[in-house]
C-alpha positions in Angstrom: 59.4 69.7 110.2 59.9 73.1 108.6 62.7 75.3 110.0 61.6 78.2 112.1 61.9 81.6 110.5 64.6 83.9 112.0 63.4 86.8 114.1 65.0 90.2 113.5 66.6 91.8 116.5 65.1 95.1 117.6 67.5 98.1 117.4 69.0 99.1 120.7 68.2 102.7 121.6 71.4 104.8 122.2 70.5 105.2 125.9 70.7 101.4 126.4 73.8 100.8 124.3 77.0 99.5 126.0 79.5 102.1 126.9 82.7 102.1 124.9 85.6 100.4 126.7 88.7 102.5 127.4 90.9 100.3 125.3 89.1 98.0 122.8 91.7 95.3 123.3 91.9 95.4 127.1 92.5 91.7 127.7 95.5 91.6 125.4 97.3 94.1 127.7 97.7 91.4 130.4 99.6 89.0 128.2 101.7 90.8 125.5 101.9 94.3 124.1 98.8 95.1 122.1 98.9 95.2 118.3 95.7 97.3 118.1 96.6 100.3 120.2 100.3 99.8 120.8 100.2 99.9 124.6 101.7 97.4 126.9 100.2 96.3 130.3 101.8 99.3 132.0 99.9 101.6 129.6 103.1 102.7 127.9 103.1 103.3 124.2 106.2 103.0 122.1 108.2 106.2 121.7 109.6 105.0 118.4 109.2 102.1 116.0 112.3 100.5 114.4 111.5 98.5 111.2 114.2 95.9 110.6 112.2 93.7 108.3 114.4 92.1 105.6 117.6 92.4 107.8 119.2 89.5 109.4 121.5 88.9 112.4 123.4 90.9 113.6 122.0 94.0 111.7 118.7 94.3 113.7 120.6 94.3 117.0 123.1 96.9 115.7 120.3 99.2 114.5 118.5 98.8 117.8 121.7 99.8 119.7 122.1 102.8 117.5 118.5 103.9 117.9 118.6 103.4 121.7 121.6 105.8 121.9 119.4 108.6 120.6 116.5 107.9 123.0 116.1 109.3 126.5 116.2 106.9 129.5 112.9 105.1 130.1 111.8 105.4 126.5 110.0 102.4 124.9 111.3 101.2 121.6 109.4 98.8 119.4 111.3 96.7 116.9 109.6 95.0 113.9 111.6 92.0 112.6 111.1 89.0 110.3 114.3 87.3 111.6 113.4 84.4 113.9 116.8 84.6 115.6 115.9 88.0 117.1 113.8 86.2 119.6 117.0 84.9 121.2 119.3 87.8 120.4 117.2 90.7 121.7 116.7 89.4 125.3 120.4 88.7 125.5 121.2 92.2 124.1 119.0 93.8 126.7 120.5 91.8 129.6 124.1 92.6 128.5 123.3 96.4 128.1 121.0 96.8 131.1 117.8 97.5 129.2 114.4 96.0 130.1 113.0 93.5 127.6 109.2 93.9 127.6 108.3 91.0 125.4 107.5 90.0 121.9 104.3 89.5 120.0 103.9 87.4 116.9 102.2 89.6 114.2 102.3 87.0 111.4 102.7 83.4 112.6 106.4 82.5 112.0 107.0 85.5 109.8 106.9 88.8 111.7 107.5 89.7 115.3 107.0 92.9 117.3 109.5 93.3 120.2 109.5 96.0 122.8 112.2 97.2 125.1 112.7 100.0 127.6 116.0 101.9 127.6 117.8 101.9 131.0 
């Protein structure tokens, strides 16, 4: 039996095209902060991003503390880190200093994390 030839799809007229979604990554907002648009499930985008790649414990926590001192209350800080220990240290730091830990997203499996916290 010969394979059937593929049929080409007809072009969709612009009037029948799907409307664009508000956020192209809407489903991710219910689980972790989004890596596409930077918003979390509350719709907050990070005020600042702190890159601590290449630094290891305790330096990322110390740099986070220093950066939070300069931010206003309620600001969201996003921390990039390649230190796996930060997944334990950052929640403990937030608890001890009264900040809100918003969660972590794994950018590169086992190699890079994006953590978010809100200053108290």
